[in-house]
C-alpha positions in Angstrom: 41.2 31.9 240.3 37.5 32.6 239.3 36.3 30.5 242.2 38.5 32.5 244.6 37.2 35.8 243.2 33.5 35.0 243.5 34.0 33.6 247.0 36.2 36.4 248.3 33.7 37.2 251.0 33.7 33.8 252.6 35.2 33.8 256.0 38.4 32.1 256.9 36.4 29.7 259.1 34.3 28.6 256.1 37.5 28.0 254.1 38.8 25.9 257.0 35.6 23.8 257.1 35.8 23.3 253.3 39.4 22.3 253.5 38.7 19.7 256.2 35.8 18.3 254.2 38.0 18.0 251.1 40.7 16.3 253.1 38.2 13.8 254.5 36.9 13.1 251.0 40.5 12.5 249.8 41.3 10.2 252.6 38.0 8.3 252.1 38.8 7.8 248.4 42.3 6.6 249.4 40.9 4.1 251.8 38.5 2.8 249.2 41.4 2.2 246.8 43.4 0.5 249.5 40.4 -1.7 250.3 40.1 -2.9 246.7 43.8 -3.5 246.4 43.5 -6.1 249.2 41.4 -8.2 246.9 42.0 -9.5 243.4 39.8 -9.2 240.4 38.3 -12.7 240.9 37.3 -11.8 244.4 35.7 -8.5 243.5 33.7 -9.8 240.6 30.5 -11.7 241.6 29.7 -15.0 239.8 26.0 -15.0 238.8 24.1 -18.1 237.8 20.6 -18.6 236.5 20.0 -22.3 237.1 17.6 -24.1 234.8 15.2 -25.4 237.4 13.0 -22.3 238.1 11.6 -23.7 241.4 14.3 -25.5 243.4 18.1 -25.1 243.6 20.1 -28.0 245.0 23.2 -27.0 247.0 25.7 -29.4 248.5 27.8 -28.4 251.6 30.9 -30.4 252.5 33.4 -29.4 255.2 36.6 -30.6 256.8 37.4 -33.1 254.1 41.2 -33.5 254.5 40.7 -36.9 256.2 39.6 -38.3 252.8 42.4 -36.7 250.8 44.7 -39.7 251.0 41.8 -42.2 250.5 41.1 -42.0 246.8 38.6 -44.8 246.8 36.6 -43.1 249.5 36.9 -39.7 247.8 35.6 -41.3 244.6 32.6 -42.6 246.6 32.0 -39.1 248.1 32.0 -37.6 244.6 29.6 -40.3 243.3 27.2 -39.7 246.2 27.3 -36.0 245.7 26.5 -36.4 242.0 23.5 -38.6 242.9 21.7 -35.6 244.3 22.2 -33.6 241.1 23.5 -30.4 242.7 23.5 -27.1 240.9 26.3 -25.8 243.1 28.8 -27.4 245.5 30.4 -25.5 248.4 33.5 -27.0 250.1 33.7 -25.4 253.5 37.4 -25.5 254.2 40.1 -27.7 255.7 40.5 -29.4 252.3 44.3 -30.0 252.7 46.5 -31.3 255.5 49.5 -29.1 254.9 48.4 -26.8 252.0 50.8 -28.3 249.5 50.4 -28.1 245.7 50.3 -31.9 245.6 47.3 -31.9 248.0 45.5 -29.3 246.0 46.1 -31.4 242.8 44.5 -34.4 244.6 41.5 -32.4 245.6 41.0 -30.6 242.3 41.3 -33.8 240.4 38.3 -35.1 242.4 36.3 -31.9 242.5 36.5 -31.4 238.8 34.6 -34.8 238.3 31.5 -33.1 239.7 30.9 -31.2 236.4 29.1 -28.4 238.2 30.3 -25.1 239.7 32.1 -25.6 243.0 33.6 -23.1 245.4 35.8 -23.2 248.5 35.9 -21.2 251.6 39.4 -21.6 253.2 40.0 -23.4 256.4 42.9 -23.1 258.9 44.7 -26.0 257.2 44.4 -24.3 253.8 45.3 -20.7 254.5 46.3 -19.3 257.8 47.6 -15.9 257.0 46.3 -12.9 258.8 47.8 -9.8 260.3 46.9 -10.6 263.8 49.6 -13.3 264.3 53.1 -12.7 265.8 55.5 -11.5 263.0 57.7 -14.7 263.2 54.8 -16.8 262.1 53.6 -14.6 259.2 56.1 -15.9 256.5 54.8 -19.5 256.6 51.3 -18.2 256.5 52.1 -16.1 253.5 53.4 -19.2 251.8 50.1 -21.0 252.5 48.2 -18.0 251.1 50.3 -17.9 247.9 49.8 -21.7 247.4 46.1 -21.3 248.0 45.7 -18.5 245.5 47.8 -20.2 242.9 45.5 -23.2 243.0 42.1 -21.7 243.8 42.4 -18.0 242.8 40.3 -16.4 245.6 39.9 -16.2 249.3 36.6 -14.4 249.3 33.7 -14.6 246.8 30.2 -13.4 246.1 28.0 -15.9 244.2 24.4 -15.1 243.2 21.8 -17.6 241.9 18.0 -17.6 241.4 17.2 -17.1 245.0 20.3 -16.5 247.1 23.5 -14.4 247.6 26.3 -16.6 248.9 29.1 -14.6 250.6 32.2 -16.7 251.1 34.7 -15.2 253.6 38.1 -16.1 254.8 37.5 -16.6 258.5 41.2 -17.0 259.2 41.7 -13.4 258.3 41.4 -10.3 260.5 38.0 -8.9 261.1 39.0 -5.6 259.4 39.9 -7.4 256.2 36.6 -9.2 256.2 34.7 -6.0 256.7 36.6 -4.4 253.9 35.5 -7.2 251.6 31.9 -6.8 252.7 32.1 -3.1 252.0 33.7 -3.7 248.6 31.0 -6.1 247.3 27.9 -4.6 249.0 26.8 -2.7 245.9 26.7 -6.1 244.0 24.5 -7.9 246.5 21.0 -8.6 245.2 18.8 -7.1 247.9 15.8 -8.9 246.6 17.3 -12.3 247.5 18.3 -13.9 250.8 21.9 -13.9 252.0 24.0 -16.8 253.2 27.4 -15.9 254.9 29.6 -18.9 254.5 32.9 -19.6 256.3 35.0 -22.4 257.6 34.8 -21.4 261.3 31.5 -21.0 263.2 31.0 -17.3 263.1 28.7 -17.7 266.1 31.3 -19.5 268.2 32.9 -17.8 271.2 36.2 -19.5 270.4 38.8 -16.9 269.4 42.5 -17.1 268.5 45.0 -16.0 271.1 48.8 -16.0 271.3 48.7 -19.6 272.5 49.8 -21.9 269.7 47.0 -24.3 270.2 44.4 -21.6 269.6 45.6 -20.6 266.1 43.2 -23.0 264.5 40.4 -20.6 265.7 39.2 -17.4 264.0 40.8 -14.2 265.3 37.5 -12.3 266.0 34.2 -12.5 267.8 30.7 -12.5 266.3 30.0 -9.2 268.0 32.8 -7.5 266.0 31.5 -8.8 262.7 27.7 -8.8 263.3 27.0 -5.1 262.5 28.4 -5.8 259.1 26.4 -9.0 258.3 23.1 -8.0 259.9 21.5 -8.2 256.4 22.2 -12.0 256.4 19.6 -14.6 257.3 21.8 -17.8 257.4 25.3 -18.5 258.6 27.0 -21.7 257.4 30.2 -23.3 258.6 32.2 -26.4 257.9 34.7 -26.7 260.7 35.2 -30.2 262.2 32.2 -31.4 264.1 31.3 -35.0 263.2 27.7 -34.1 262.8 25.1 -32.0 261.0 23.7 -29.0 262.9 20.8 -26.7 262.1 19.5 -24.3 264.6 19.0 -20.6 265.4 21.0 -18.2 267.5 19.7 -15.0 269.1 22.0 -12.1 269.5 21.2 -8.7 271.0 20.2 -7.3 267.6 19.6 -10.3 265.3 18.3 -13.8 264.9 20.5 -16.0 262.6 19.7 -19.4 261.3 23.0 -21.5 261.4 24.0 -24.6 259.6 27.1 -26.6 260.3 28.3 -29.3 257.9 31.8 -30.4 259.0 33.4 -33.9 259.2 35.9 -34.7 261.9 38.6 -37.4 261.7 39.5 -40.6 259.9 37.4 -43.4 261.3 34.2 -41.3 261.8 31.2 -41.4 259.6 31.6 -39.3 256.5 28.8 -37.0 255.4 27.8 -34.0 253.3 24.7 -31.8 253.5 22.1 -31.4 250.8 20.1 -28.1 250.7 16.9 -27.8 248.7 16.4 -24.0 248.2 13.3 -22.4 246.9 12.2 -18.8 246.9 10.5 -19.2 250.3 12.0 -22.3 251.9 15.2 -24.2 252.7 15.2 -27.9 253.4 18.5 -29.3 254.7 19.6 -32.8 255.6 22.8 -34.8 255.9 23.7 -37.7 253.7 26.0 -40.4 254.9 28.7 -41.6 252.5 28.9 -45.5 252.6 32.3 -46.8 253.5 33.2 -50.5 253.8 34.1 -51.5 257.3 37.2 -53.3 256.1 38.6 -50.0 254.7 41.9 -48.6 256.0 39.7 -45.6 256.9 38.8 -47.4 260.1 42.4 -48.5 260.9 43.3 -46.3 263.8 47.0 -47.3 263.7 47.5 -45.5 260.3 47.9 -41.8 260.0 46.2 -40.0 257.1 49.4 -39.4 255.3 50.6 -43.0 255.6 47.9 -44.1 253.1 49.3 -44.3 249.5 
């Protein structure tokens, strides 16, 4: 009442402007709440590490690993080879499972836990395929995949910060609006004094986009141009989709230059590799490491499917 009395000479027009401003503020607050409700507490809380080596951080990247899931001996060798480089942090770049079952996650986690260092996963299209862009009849199976993923891994998105770098892990199966919402939610936590890696399963720089054709649903549902304005603070984009080889190059967009690194395996019978990154305050050295596999292994038997191997 006091406010109304002291402002009794304000015109109706000014009251209208004030009412609109308050409405916009209310809606904005509501949207912020909805944004955070899309993500769980694990996703919204950054994990921060101060690794002991003050000069160099060793990161391992490994993508598209489901071909080794049913080859425990080869998976053992992969873990042994990764441990040889003494990583501080291991990032698995999606397509970890064949059919997103609890059994497959148990197989993977039993191996990954042998690393005895922090490891994280960015989900691939085999791991979690739920997003709001798909036709309604397909959403239920995708929700099941997401529920299984969360029950085993706990997050779909994540911000990790170490001595030199912010690592932003995103779910590239999701709609671009959800990804942008996550970036907005964690932006205050990003250390602006450190470089930024944006890490996904799919190549964010690829022109391949999901459509209503079933064969395209393994792709991401958005273009780089849709996401780029919201990741223009990043220097490096990393992906782990199937590719059979290590790639490191640069791409030029209309407004940015991104360095890109791809570290994804392909199919049973191909060479198996992971990528070692040596990261310092002012440099990044990256190179692939081939995992030795005996030529007599069932890995090279083209007649056997992955899930036929016991």
